[in-house]
C-alpha positions as CSV (number, residue, x, y, z in Angstrom):
1,X,9.2,154.0,109.1
2,X,11.4,151.6,111.0
3,X,14.0,153.6,113.3
4,X,16.5,151.7,114.6
5,X,17.1,152.6,118.5
6,X,19.5,151.6,121.3
7,X,18.6,151.3,125.0
8,X,20.0,154.0,125.8
9,X,17.7,156.3,123.8
10,X,14.9,155.0,125.8
11,X,13.7,156.5,129.0
12,X,12.7,155.1,132.3
13,X,8.9,154.4,131.5
14,X,10.0,153.1,127.9
15,X,12.2,150.4,129.7
16,X,9.4,149.8,131.8
17,X,7.0,149.0,129.2
18,X,9.4,146.8,127.0
19,X,10.4,144.8,130.4
20,X,6.5,144.2,131.6
21,X,5.9,143.3,127.6
22,X,8.7,140.6,127.8
23,X,7.8,139.1,131.1
24,X,4.1,138.6,130.1
25,X,5.3,136.9,126.9
26,X,7.9,134.9,129.0
27,X,5.2,134.3,132.1
28,X,2.2,133.3,129.6
29,X,4.2,131.3,126.8
30,X,2.6,133.1,124.6
31,X,4.2,134.3,121.2
32,X,4.0,137.9,122.0
33,X,4.1,140.2,125.2
34,X,2.9,143.7,125.0
35,X,2.3,147.0,127.0
36,X,0.6,150.1,126.6
37,X,1.1,153.5,128.7
38,X,-2.2,155.9,128.8
39,X,-2.5,159.3,129.6
40,X,-2.3,159.2,133.0
41,X,0.9,156.8,133.0
42,X,-0.9,153.6,134.4
43,X,0.1,150.6,132.2
44,X,-1.8,147.4,130.6
45,X,-0.4,144.2,129.8
46,X,-1.4,141.5,127.3
47,X,-0.2,138.6,125.8
48,X,-1.2,137.2,122.4
49,X,-5.0,135.7,122.8
50,X,-5.2,132.7,120.5
51,X,-8.8,130.7,121.1
52,X,-10.7,129.1,118.2
53,X,-13.2,131.8,118.5
54,X,-11.0,135.1,119.0
55,X,-7.7,135.8,117.6
56,X,-5.7,138.8,118.7
57,X,-2.2,139.6,119.0
58,X,-0.4,141.1,122.2
59,X,-0.8,144.8,121.2
60,X,-4.4,144.6,120.1
61,X,-4.9,142.8,123.4
62,X,-3.5,145.7,125.3
63,X,-5.2,148.1,123.8
64,X,-8.5,146.5,124.2
65,X,-7.6,146.0,128.0
66,X,-6.7,150.2,128.1
67,X,-9.9,151.0,126.6
68,X,-12.0,148.6,128.5
69,X,-10.2,150.2,132.1
70,X,-11.4,153.7,130.7
71,X,-8.2,154.9,129.0
72,X,-9.0,157.9,126.8
73,X,-5.1,158.1,125.2
74,X,-2.1,156.3,125.0
75,X,1.5,157.7,125.3
76,X,3.3,155.0,124.1
77,X,3.5,151.3,123.4
78,X,5.5,148.5,123.3
79,X,5.7,144.8,122.0
80,X,8.1,142.0,122.4
81,X,7.8,139.5,119.4
82,X,9.6,137.6,116.8
83,X,8.2,139.9,113.9
84,X,10.9,142.4,112.2
85,X,8.2,145.2,112.3
86,X,4.5,145.7,114.1
87,X,1.8,144.6,112.2
88,X,-0.7,147.2,110.5
89,X,-3.7,146.3,112.6
90,X,-1.2,146.7,115.6
91,X,-0.5,150.1,114.4
92,X,-4.3,150.7,113.8
93,X,-5.0,150.1,117.3
94,X,-2.9,152.1,118.6
95,X,-3.3,155.1,116.4
96,X,-6.8,154.7,117.3
97,X,-6.8,155.4,120.8
98,X,-3.3,157.3,121.1
99,X,-3.2,159.3,117.7
100,X,-0.9,158.9,114.8
101,X,2.5,160.3,116.8
102,X,2.3,157.6,119.5
103,X,5.3,155.7,119.7
104,X,5.5,151.8,119.3
105,X,8.7,150.0,120.5
106,X,9.2,146.6,118.9
107,X,11.9,144.6,120.8
108,X,12.9,140.9,120.3
109,X,12.4,138.2,122.7
110,X,15.6,138.9,124.4
111,X,14.2,142.4,125.5
112,X,16.7,144.0,123.1
113,X,14.8,147.2,121.4
114,X,14.9,146.7,117.4
115,X,13.3,149.4,116.1
116,X,10.8,152.3,117.1
117,X,7.8,153.8,114.7
118,X,5.0,155.9,115.4
119,X,1.4,154.5,114.9
120,X,0.8,156.8,111.8
């Protein structure tokens, strides 16, 4: 279920991952940027991967980076995209590592938070 949110409702750590996702998207010139925060507070950022042999959304790439770095769970995830809602495969990846209650923040390219959903 999509829940409209305002920037004021985000705590500092959630604002940080939205900012990191937006910066990654802009710096790399990719359609999406994402950031996830693991159970220890470490953050992992990624952009869209678009190779002939490998296609991954930014959020799935960020989750894969967290797993490859030893993360055991996620506290939160953020994606900056033109999309109006997170892709079901992105939610599944977050759910696999963080559980159904993990919040996924979706922001537009301007960094404005559009919605927040849970991975479940």
